[in-house]
C-alpha positions in Angstrom: -53.8 74.4 40.4 -54.3 76.1 37.0 -58.0 77.1 36.8 -58.1 79.5 33.8 -55.9 80.3 30.8 -56.5 83.2 28.4 -54.4 83.5 25.2 -54.6 86.5 22.8 -52.7 86.8 19.5 -50.1 84.2 20.4 -48.6 82.3 17.4 -51.6 81.1 15.4 -54.0 81.6 18.3 -56.1 84.7 18.0 -58.2 84.3 21.2 -58.5 81.3 23.4 -60.1 80.9 26.9 -59.8 77.5 28.6 -61.0 76.6 32.1 -59.5 73.7 34.0 -60.6 71.4 36.8 -58.8 69.2 39.1 -58.0 65.7 37.8 -56.6 64.5 34.5 -57.2 66.6 31.4 -56.3 65.3 27.9 -55.6 67.5 24.8 -55.9 65.8 21.4 -55.8 67.0 17.8 -54.0 66.6 14.5 -50.3 67.3 14.3 -49.7 71.0 13.9 -53.1 72.0 15.2 -51.5 74.0 18.0 -51.6 71.7 21.0 -47.9 72.5 21.9 -48.6 76.2 21.4 -50.9 76.0 24.5 -48.0 74.4 26.4 -45.7 77.2 25.2 -48.1 79.8 26.4 -48.0 78.3 29.9 -44.2 78.2 29.7 -44.3 82.0 28.9 -46.3 82.5 32.1 -43.7 80.6 34.1 -40.9 82.9 32.8 -39.7 81.4 29.6 -37.8 84.0 27.4 -39.8 85.2 24.4 -39.3 87.5 21.5 -41.5 89.2 18.9 -41.9 85.9 16.9 -44.6 84.7 19.3 -46.8 87.7 18.3 -49.5 86.6 15.8 -48.8 88.1 12.4 -50.5 91.5 12.1 -51.1 91.9 15.8 -49.4 94.5 18.1 -48.9 92.2 21.0 -49.3 88.7 22.4 -50.9 88.3 25.8 -51.2 85.2 28.0 -53.1 85.3 31.4 -53.4 82.5 33.8 -55.2 82.1 37.1 -54.1 79.6 39.7 -55.9 78.5 42.8 -53.4 78.0 45.6 -53.5 75.3 48.4 -52.7 76.1 52.0 -49.0 75.1 51.7 -48.5 77.1 48.5 -50.2 80.2 50.1 -47.9 80.0 53.1 -44.8 79.7 50.9 -45.7 82.6 48.6 -47.3 85.0 51.2 -44.1 86.5 52.5 -42.8 87.2 49.0 -46.1 88.7 47.8 -46.4 90.8 51.0 -42.8 92.0 50.6 -43.4 93.1 47.0 -46.9 94.5 47.5 -48.5 91.9 45.2 -51.3 90.6 47.4 -54.4 89.6 45.5 -58.0 90.1 46.3 -58.2 86.7 47.9 -55.2 84.7 49.3 -56.0 81.5 47.4 -56.0 83.1 43.9 -52.9 84.1 42.0 -53.1 85.8 38.6 -50.0 85.9 36.3 -49.8 87.5 32.9 -47.2 88.1 30.3 -47.4 90.5 27.4 -45.0 90.5 24.5 -45.0 93.5 22.2 -44.3 93.3 18.4 -41.2 95.3 18.9 -39.9 92.7 21.4 -40.6 94.3 24.8 -42.0 92.0 27.4 -44.2 93.0 30.4 -44.9 90.7 33.3 -47.7 91.1 35.9 -48.6 89.4 39.1 -52.1 90.1 40.4 -52.3 93.0 38.0 -49.1 94.7 39.0 -46.0 95.0 36.8 -43.0 93.0 38.0 -39.6 92.0 36.6 -39.1 88.7 34.8 -36.9 87.5 37.6 -39.6 88.1 40.2 -42.2 86.4 38.0 -40.0 83.3 37.7 -39.5 83.3 41.5 -43.3 83.5 42.2 -44.2 81.0 39.5 -41.5 78.5 40.6 -43.1 75.3 41.9 -46.6 76.0 40.4 -46.2 73.9 37.2 -43.9 71.2 35.9 -43.9 70.8 32.1 -42.5 67.5 30.8 -41.5 66.7 27.3 -40.7 69.7 25.0 -40.0 72.3 27.6 -37.3 73.0 30.2 -39.5 73.2 33.3 -38.3 69.9 34.7 -37.8 70.3 38.4 -36.5 66.8 38.6 -33.6 67.7 36.3 -32.5 70.3 38.8 -29.9 68.6 41.0 -30.6 71.0 43.8 -34.1 69.5 44.2 -33.0 65.9 44.5 -32.0 65.9 48.1 -35.3 67.5 49.2 -37.3 64.9 47.2 -35.3 62.0 48.6 -35.8 63.3 52.2 -39.5 63.8 51.7 -39.8 60.4 50.1 -38.1 58.9 53.1 -40.0 61.0 55.6 -36.8 62.5 57.0 -38.0 66.1 57.4 -37.8 65.8 61.2 -34.2 64.6 61.3 -33.2 67.1 58.7 -34.6 69.9 60.8 -32.5 68.8 63.7 -29.4 68.8 61.5 -30.3 72.3 60.1 -30.7 73.6 63.7 -27.3 72.3 64.8 -25.6 73.5 61.6 -27.1 77.0 62.2 -25.7 77.0 65.8 -22.3 76.0 64.5 -22.3 78.8 62.0 -23.3 81.4 64.6 -20.5 80.3 66.9 -18.0 80.5 64.1 -19.1 83.9 63.1 -18.7 85.2 66.6 -15.3 83.6 67.0 -14.2 85.0 63.6 -15.0 88.5 64.8 -12.9 88.0 67.8 -10.0 86.4 65.9 -9.4 89.4 63.6 -5.7 90.5 63.5 -4.2 92.2 66.5 -3.8 95.6 64.9 -7.4 95.7 63.9 -8.4 94.8 67.4 -6.1 97.4 68.9 -7.6 100.0 66.6 -11.0 99.0 67.5 -10.2 99.1 71.2 -8.8 102.7 70.8 -11.9 103.8 68.9 -14.3 102.3 71.5 -12.4 103.8 74.4 -12.5 107.2 72.7 -16.2 107.0 72.0 -17.0 105.9 75.5 -14.9 108.7 77.0 -16.4 111.3 74.7 -19.9 110.3 75.7 -19.0 110.0 79.4 -17.4 113.5 79.4 -20.6 115.0 78.1 -22.5 113.7 81.2 -25.7 113.6 79.3 -29.1 113.3 81.0 -32.2 112.0 79.3 -34.6 114.9 78.4 -31.8 117.4 78.9 -32.0 118.7 75.3 -35.6 119.7 75.6 -34.9 121.6 78.8 -32.0 123.4 77.3 -34.0 124.4 74.2 -36.7 125.9 76.4 -34.1 127.8 78.4 -32.4 129.1 75.3 -35.7 130.6 74.1 -36.1 132.4 77.4 -32.6 133.7 77.5 -32.5 134.9 73.9 -35.8 136.7 74.3 -35.4 137.9 77.9 -36.0 141.7 77.3 -39.1 141.1 75.2 -40.5 138.6 77.6 -39.9 140.9 80.6 -41.7 143.8 78.8 -44.6 141.7 77.8 -44.9 140.1 81.3 -45.0 143.6 82.9 -47.7 144.7 80.5 -49.7 141.6 81.2 -49.4 141.9 85.0 -50.5 145.6 84.8 -53.6 144.6 82.9 -54.5 141.8 85.2 -53.5 142.8 88.7 -51.8 146.2 89.0 -53.7 148.7 86.9 -53.7 152.5 87.3 -56.1 155.4 88.0 -56.9 155.6 84.4 -57.0 151.8 83.6 -58.2 149.7 86.6 -56.8 146.1 86.8 -58.9 143.3 85.5 -59.0 141.7 89.0 -60.4 145.0 90.4 -63.0 145.2 87.6 -64.0 141.5 88.1 -64.2 142.2 91.9 -66.7 145.0 91.3 -68.7 142.6 89.1 -68.8 140.0 91.9 -70.1 142.6 94.4 -72.9 143.5 92.0 -73.7 139.8 91.4 -73.9 139.3 95.2 -76.5 142.1 95.4 -78.4 140.6 92.5 -78.3 137.1 94.0 -79.7 138.4 97.3 -82.7 139.7 95.4 -83.1 136.8 92.9 -81.7 133.5 94.1 -81.7 132.1 90.5 -78.6 134.2 89.8 -76.5 132.2 92.4 -74.8 130.1 89.6 -73.7 133.2 87.8 -72.3 134.6 91.1 -70.3 131.5 91.6 -69.1 131.7 88.0 -67.9 135.3 88.5 -66.2 134.4 91.8 -64.4 131.4 90.1 -63.2 133.7 87.3 -61.7 136.0 89.9 -59.8 133.2 91.6 -58.6 131.9 88.2 -57.4 135.4 87.2 -55.5 135.7 90.5 -53.9 132.3 89.8 -52.9 133.4 86.4 -51.3 136.5 87.8 -49.4 134.4 90.3 -48.1 132.1 87.6 -46.9 135.0 85.5 -45.0 136.5 88.4 -43.3 133.1 89.0 -42.3 133.0 85.4 -41.2 136.6 85.6 -38.7 135.7 88.3 -37.1 133.2 86.0 -36.5 135.7 83.3 -33.0 137.3 83.3 -30.9 138.9 80.7 -27.8 136.8 81.0 -25.6 136.6 77.9 -23.0 134.4 79.7 -25.6 131.8 80.5 -27.0 132.0 77.0 -23.5 131.2 75.6 -23.2 128.2 78.0 -26.5 126.8 76.8 -25.6 127.3 73.2 -22.3 125.5 73.7 -24.1 122.6 75.5 -26.6 122.3 72.7 -23.8 122.3 70.1 -22.1 119.5 71.9 -25.3 117.4 72.0 -25.7 118.1 68.3 -22.2 116.8 67.5 -22.8 113.7 69.6 -26.1 113.1 67.9 -24.4 113.2 64.5 -22.1 110.5 65.6 -24.1 108.2 67.8 -27.8 108.6 67.5 -30.8 110.9 66.9 -31.5 111.5 70.5 -29.7 111.5 73.9 -31.3 108.2 74.7 -29.8 106.6 71.6 -26.4 108.1 72.4 -26.5 106.5 75.8 -27.6 103.2 74.3 -24.7 103.4 71.8 -22.4 103.9 74.8 -23.8 100.8 76.5 -23.2 98.7 73.4 -19.7 100.1 72.9 -18.9 99.2 76.5 -20.2 95.7 76.0 -18.1 95.2 72.8 -15.0 96.6 74.6 -15.5 94.2 77.4 -15.8 91.3 75.0 -12.7 92.3 73.1 -10.7 92.9 76.3 -11.6 89.3 77.3 -11.4 87.9 73.8 -8.9 85.2 74.4 -11.0 83.6 77.1 -14.1 84.0 74.9 -12.4 82.5 71.9 -11.4 79.5 73.9 -15.0 79.2 75.2 -16.4 79.4 71.6 -13.9 76.8 70.3 -15.0 74.4 73.0 -18.7 75.1 72.2 -18.0 74.6 68.5 -16.4 71.2 69.1 -19.3 70.1 71.3 -21.8 71.1 68.7 -19.8 69.3 65.9 -19.5 66.2 68.1 -23.3 66.2 68.4 -23.8 67.0 64.8 -21.6 64.2 63.4 -23.7 61.2 64.5 -26.8 63.0 63.5 -25.4 63.6 60.0 -24.3 60.0 59.7 -27.7 58.7 60.7 -29.4 61.0 58.3 -27.1 59.8 55.5 -27.7 56.1 56.3 -31.4 56.7 56.2 -31.0 58.4 52.8 -29.0 55.5 51.5 -31.7 53.0 52.5 -34.4 55.2 51.0 -32.4 55.6 47.8 -32.3 51.8 47.4 -36.0 51.6 47.9 -36.7 54.5 45.6 -34.5 52.9 42.8 -36.4 49.7 43.0 -39.8 51.4 42.9 -38.8 53.6 39.9 -37.4 50.6 38.0 -40.7 48.7 38.6 -42.6 51.7 37.2 -40.3 51.8 34.2 -41.0 48.1 33.4 -44.7 48.9 33.2 -43.8 51.7 30.7 -41.8 49.3 28.5 -38.4 50.6 29.7 -37.4 47.2 31.2 -33.7 47.7 30.8 -33.6 51.1 32.4 -31.7 51.3 35.7 -32.0 54.1 38.3 -29.6 55.1 41.0 -28.6 57.8 43.4 -25.1 59.3 43.6 -23.8 60.4 47.0 -20.9 62.7 47.4 -19.0 63.6 50.6 -16.5 66.5 50.4 -13.5 67.1 52.6 -13.4 70.2 54.7 -10.8 71.0 57.4 -13.5 72.9 59.2 -16.1 70.2 58.6 -17.8 67.7 60.9 -16.1 64.6 62.2 -18.1 61.3 61.9 -18.2 58.7 64.6 -16.7 56.2 62.2 -13.7 56.5 59.9 -14.8 58.5 56.8 -13.2 59.9 53.7 -14.3 62.3 51.1 -15.5 60.7 47.9 -18.5 59.5 45.9 -20.6 56.3 46.1 -23.7 55.0 44.3 -26.9 53.4 45.6 -29.1 51.4 43.2 -32.0 49.1 43.6 -29.7 46.0 43.2 -26.7 47.1 45.3 -25.2 49.9 47.4 -21.6 51.0 47.5 -20.1 51.4 50.9 -19.3 55.0 51.9 -15.6 55.8 51.5 -13.4 55.2 54.5 -9.8 56.2 55.5 -7.2 55.3 58.1 -6.9 59.1 58.6 -10.5 60.2 58.7 -11.5 63.3 56.9 -13.7 66.0 58.3 -16.6 66.4 55.9 -18.2 69.5 54.6 -21.8 70.1 55.9 -24.6 72.5 55.5 -28.3 72.7 56.6 -29.0 69.5 54.7 -26.1 67.5 56.3 -23.0 66.0 54.6 -24.7 64.5 51.5 -24.7 66.0 48.0 -27.2 63.9 46.1 -27.9 63.5 42.4 -30.3 61.1 40.6 -28.7 58.8 38.0 -30.2 56.8 35.1 -29.1 54.3 32.5 -31.8 54.1 29.8 -30.2 51.2 27.9 -28.8 47.9 29.2 -25.0 47.9 29.5 -24.6 51.6 29.8 -23.3 53.2 32.9 -25.5 55.3 35.1 -25.4 59.0 34.1 -26.9 62.2 35.7 -30.6 62.6 35.1 -30.0 65.9 33.3 -28.0 64.2 30.6 -30.5 61.5 29.5 -32.1 61.5 26.0 -35.0 63.8 25.4 -38.5 63.0 23.9 -40.9 60.3 25.0 -38.2 58.4 26.8 -37.5 61.4 29.1 -41.3 61.9 29.6 -41.8 58.3 30.6 -38.9 58.5 33.0 -40.4 61.7 34.5 -43.7 59.9 34.8 -42.1 57.0 36.6 -40.4 59.4 39.0 -43.5 61.5 39.5 -45.5 58.3 40.3 -43.1 57.1 42.9 -42.3 60.6 44.3 -45.9 61.8 44.3 -46.1 62.0 48.0 -42.8 63.9 48.1 -43.5 66.2 45.2 -45.4 69.4 46.1 -45.8 70.7 42.5 -49.6 71.1 42.1 -49.8 71.0 38.3 -48.0 68.6 35.9 -48.1 68.9 32.2 -46.9 66.1 29.9 -46.4 67.1 26.3 -46.6 64.1 23.9 -45.5 61.6 26.5 -46.8 58.9 24.2 -44.0 59.5 21.6 -42.6 56.1 20.5 -45.0 53.9 22.5 -48.0 51.8 21.4 -51.5 51.4 22.5 -50.9 48.8 25.2 -48.3 50.9 26.9 -50.5 53.9 26.3 -53.1 52.4 28.5 -50.6 51.9 31.2 -49.3 55.5 30.8 -52.9 56.8 30.9 -53.7 54.9 34.1 -50.5 56.2 35.8 -51.2 59.8 34.7 -54.7 59.5 36.1 -53.3 57.9 39.3 -51.3 61.1 39.9 -54.5 63.0 40.2 -56.2 61.0 43.0 -55.5 60.8 46.7 -54.3 57.2 47.4 -53.6 58.0 51.1 -53.8 61.1 53.3 -50.0 61.6 52.8 -50.1 61.6 49.0 -50.8 65.0 47.5 -53.1 64.7 44.4 -51.9 66.6 41.3 -53.6 68.3 38.5 -52.4 66.6 35.3 -52.6 68.0 31.7 -51.5 65.9 28.8 -51.1 66.4 25.1 -51.4 63.0 23.4 -52.0 61.2 20.1 -53.0 57.9 21.7 -56.7 57.2 22.2 -55.9 54.7 24.9 -54.2 57.4 26.9 -56.7 60.2 26.2 -59.6 57.9 27.3 -58.3 58.2 30.9 -58.9 62.0 30.9 -61.5 63.3 33.3 -61.9 66.1 30.8 -61.1 65.9 27.1 -60.3 68.9 24.8 -59.8 68.9 21.1 -57.4 71.3 19.5 -58.1 72.0 15.9 -56.8 74.4 13.3 -59.1 76.2 10.9 -58.6 78.7 8.1 -60.8 81.7 8.4 -60.7 84.5 5.8 -57.3 83.3 4.7 -55.9 83.2 8.2 -54.9 80.0 10.1 -56.4 80.0 13.6 -56.3 77.5 16.5 -59.4 76.7 18.6 -60.1 74.4 21.6 -63.4 72.7 22.3 -64.4 70.4 25.2 -65.6 66.9 24.1 -68.3 64.8 25.8 -70.5 61.9 24.9 -70.7 61.1 21.2 -68.2 63.9 20.3 -65.6 62.3 22.4 -66.2 58.9 21.0 -65.9 60.3 17.5 -62.6 61.9 18.3 -61.2 58.7 19.8 -62.4 56.9 16.7 -60.5 59.4 14.5 -57.4 58.8 16.6 -57.7 55.1 16.0 -57.3 55.9 12.3 -60.5 54.7 10.8 -64.2 55.3 10.3 -67.4 53.3 10.5 -69.3 51.4 13.1 -66.4 49.0 14.0 -64.0 51.8 14.8 -66.8 53.7 16.6 -67.4 50.6 18.7 -63.7 50.2 19.4 -63.6 53.8 20.8 -66.6 53.0 23.0 -64.9 49.9 24.3 -61.8 51.9 25.2 -63.9 54.2 27.3 -65.7 51.3 28.9 -62.4 49.6 29.7 -61.0 52.8 31.2 -64.1 53.2 33.4 -63.7 49.6 34.6 -60.0 50.1 35.4 -60.7 53.2 37.4 -63.4 51.4 39.3 -61.2 48.4 40.0 -58.4 50.6 41.2 -60.5 51.3 44.3 -59.3 54.9 44.4 -62.1 57.3 45.1 
């Protein structure tokens, strides 16, 4: 949910800091005070386009910063993207978004303090907030979201997951078969290439670790004369010596004899005697090792040329097939497997075709059952939404769900005769799915065969139309409220903002709207996710349902118009509600108090904790 909002030099707001809690928060104030500016600021955080006109006159930039507290599901959904982009915050449950707009028009977006593109900001912010009324953040108007909402409303996630799994298996089989069904010339060219690559690698007869051995041998061969000279000099110093320069072994032997004599006199020198004797043995071992190495040294230009050619061959193969001999051999193994697959492609294609038909035969009944469950859920959903709309004084409004089946020669066959086409489901009736004497195969994806769109008819006698084409304003907002109320257990958006949802309605309906908004913030059952609700309103009956109440007011300071927000409690809240009732005096004050008392009673009677 949204927990903090900072606004600097945005429109007529010079500086504003608001903290939010869970539950229902109401914003009130005179028309033009700047209530909608706050909503616009949130929209900017969510990725709305902005230009320099949002920068307060005389300022260099406008800045909006928002802090969100994420629930477990939202953390899980965002974590892969944040990790991928290096945008992790200090704590996983806190997400900080900011947007800066410069006076020259440049915009800077940040997530957890790091600069990002506007596209990435929108992707991260998607699903955090829905703004209803005067903005475009209406997830319910996005047709692509309707199928998921319907499935969650009906509790069909399990069946849908089975359909998605089968659909993925069909796609995998089809990809493999398509690779094998490429044109014969391409296959012939591929076979020639694979055979050449395998033969080239086999002809090299590579051995793991061979390159390291050859590199060591090349060093010895290329430096044979210098190595032989240095070895002779070293052996003379260690073991051979001369009359003028005794060998180190002889000198150390003399030292041992002296130490033996000393140890016979003073036994405490025994450890030093042993150390001297050990040095003698080690020096003799070193001399033996150098002689063994000396025997391997030979000046052999012919062998050096052979080694150089072998290393050049390995280098050429590494450039083609891998960075090491082991990778080259692994490439050869894969090439041999592909060659075997292509060689036996006809048999494999037949096997894959059979496998595909079996999967489609399994998928068809599952898709049909999923569609039928959706149709039943759509009828129940339509009835529930129309009931909500009656409470909101939209008695003549009808709601329905449009289903579309599309033909596809490579689609899934249903266990009953089916045809491509559209049909509608409403609370009053349900069209029958289209049928045909020559059944169509139907297009499918991870969601099954249905393409779903919510429909509405705001006025009696008018046909149902797509939800995205309905009238705007309070009518749209009330429809969104009805949808949110019914779909509350399917909708995972944590924060809902309603901007002037009371447009065109009276006090009695305002009480109903307020109660429904408040109802969205409480947990009716374990399966219903409570939302955080923010609402801009002019109706005292609606504002009284707020768990928190902010007043937005506009003041003129030193010739500049500024917007401020103040929390209202106790007498200050009663006074604001009285002003909203349009009067003054004790009678109006008492009416405001009665509204708050009635709201408290209705909340208590609801039985919702």
